[in-house]
N, C-alpha and C positions, 0 to 999 in steps of 0.2 A: 602428563601436563594438561591442565584444563584449557579449553579454548578461550581465546583472549576476549572476543566480542561476541556475545551470545544472543543479543536481542536488539535489533535496529530497524525492524520493519522491512519494507521492500526497497532496496537501494538500487536505483537505475545504474546499469553498468555498460550497456551497449544495445545494439539493434540485432535482431535476427538476421543471419546471413552475413555477419561481420560488417554490417553497415557502420559508418562513422557515428560515434556517440557524441552528438553535439550538446547533449543535456538540454535540448530544446523543450520548451513548455508552451502551453496555451493558457491564456488568462481567462478564468471564469470568475464568478462572484459567489460569495457566501453571504447569506442573509445576515444583516447586522444583529438581528435578535436571536440568532442561532446560539444556543447555550451548549452545544456539543463541542467538546475539545477535539480538534483534528490535528493530529501530530504529523510532523515531517516523516515522509515515507509510509503514510497510511493510505490505503486505497479509498477512493471516493466514488460516488455515484451521482448521476443527474437526477434532478427533481422536476416535477411538473411546473413548479413555480419559476423555473429558469435558473435556479441556484444549484449549488452542489452541496453535498453533505457526506459525512463519513458513513461507511457501510455499517450494516448490522453486525451482530456478533454470533450468528448461528449458521448452520449449513443449509443449503437448498434454497437460496434466494432467487428472485425472479428478475432482478434489475442487473444488467451487465455492468461490470466495472467501467468507469470513464478513464481512470488513470490513477496516479499517485501524487499526493500533495508534496510540493517542495518548499513552499513558503507563502506568506501573505503580506499584503500591504494595506494599510487603512489610515484614516486620520483620527487621532485621539480627540475627543470632544473637549477635554479639559485644556490641553496645551495647544490645540489647533494645529499640531504638527504631524507630518506623516510618520508612521511607525512601520518598520519592517521586522517581521519575525519569521523564524523558520517553522512556526506552527500557529494555528488559530486557537487561542486559549478559551474561546467561548464568551458570549456577551456578559456572563456573570462576572468575568474577571477583568474585562476592559470596557471602557466607555467609548462607544463609537458614534461619531457624528453621522446621523442618518442622511445628511446631504451628500455624503461621499460613499462610494461603494467599498466593500471589502473585497479586494482583488486577491484571487487565489491562483497560484502558478502550479500547473499540473502537467506531468509528463503523460501525454495522452496518445502517444503513437501506438497503434495496435501491435506493432512489431517490436516494442520495447522489451528488453530482457532485464530481469532484476536478480539481485543476490539477496537471499534470505536464509536465516539460520534455522536449523532443526531444533525442535523443542526438547528432544530426548536423544540419547545415544543411538548411533546407527551400527554399533557393534564393531564393524571393521570395514576396510575399504571395499571389499567385495559386496557386502550387503548395501553399502551406500550406492555403488554403481548399479546395483540390481534395481534401484528405484528410478533410474534415468529412463525417460519416456513413459513413465507412469503419471497419473493424475493425482493431485493431493489437495487437501483442504488446509486452511490456515487455523492455527490453534486459537488465535484471536486477531482481530484487525483493528480494534478500537483502543487498546491499551497504550500508554505512553508515559513519558516523564516530563513534568513541567520544569524540571531543572535543566534538562538538555533540549527540550522541545521535540525530542525524537520519539518515534513509535517504538514500542517494544514487542511488536507483532513477530510471531515465529511460524514456521511451517509445522503442521501437525503430521510429522513424518509417519506416524503409525497408520494414517489413512491412505498412504500411497497404494494405488491400485489402478486397474484399468477402467474403473467406474467413470463413465463419460460426463456425469454431472458435477464432478469436483472442479473447484474454481481454478486451480493452478495446474500447469503442465511442467514437470521437471524435465529440463533439457540438458543438464549437466551438473557436475560437481566442481566447486571452486578449488583451485590449487593454492589457496591462501595458506601458507605454512603456519600462520598463527592460529588457525582454526582447523587443523586436521588431526585433532585427537578424536579418533573414531569412537572411543569408549566413553566420551562425554558429550553432553548437550552442546549444541552450537556449531556443528559442522555446517559449512555454507553450501547451499544448493543454488543453481541457476534455474530460474523459472520464467514463465510468461503466463499471461492471462489466457485461460481457455475461452472465456466469454468477454468480449470487449465491445463497448457501446459504439465505438467508431469503426468496428470491423465490417467490411462488406459482406462477410459470411454470416453476420449476426442476423437472426430472424426475429429477435425480440426488440420491440420498440416500446415496451411497457416502462413507465416511470411511476414513482410514488413520492408522496410528500414525507414519508417516514418509513424507511425500510429496515426492519429489524432482522431480516433473514437473507442477507445478501452475500454470505461468504460461501 
């Protein structure tokens, strides 16, 4: 039986150490002229302009993750009414009144745990659990659906290794029975960020106005 839900980005599920998951967010801003779509459950990074943006789509970036986007709020310039969406569609898709900020709600706790699906089969339960405590890259972090507003990012499970520079740390395998077909893509893993902008252990303070290599 194929797995039920195979691509949904990085879904917040709790805090490391079994801390209470309050789904708390911090409010940041997206530049009104930003044409990049930022889908719900997509990782974002800080910019030197004071805004946030979606990460790039390649391995080996230099800007640590700030967190994951949950939703946005802005004022539409045509209706002059507030709009709430679970994703930022980009300035080409919406008309934003520049007198009002584009508010972005981000889960930015360095101890946040996420559930993410594997992009390919893990063969069996033993091989899935053999990847726990390994580091891993994302197959993509920028893709998503305008119909649902959700990210379609997945874990590139083939990259699971002890390589210290990979973006994600696998800390467990989900027991979700709807997604435990080991022979199919979409098995859910529990991960955290290896490099977080708000982490006291982070030695990187670099930012960029356009980061194409941040996964």
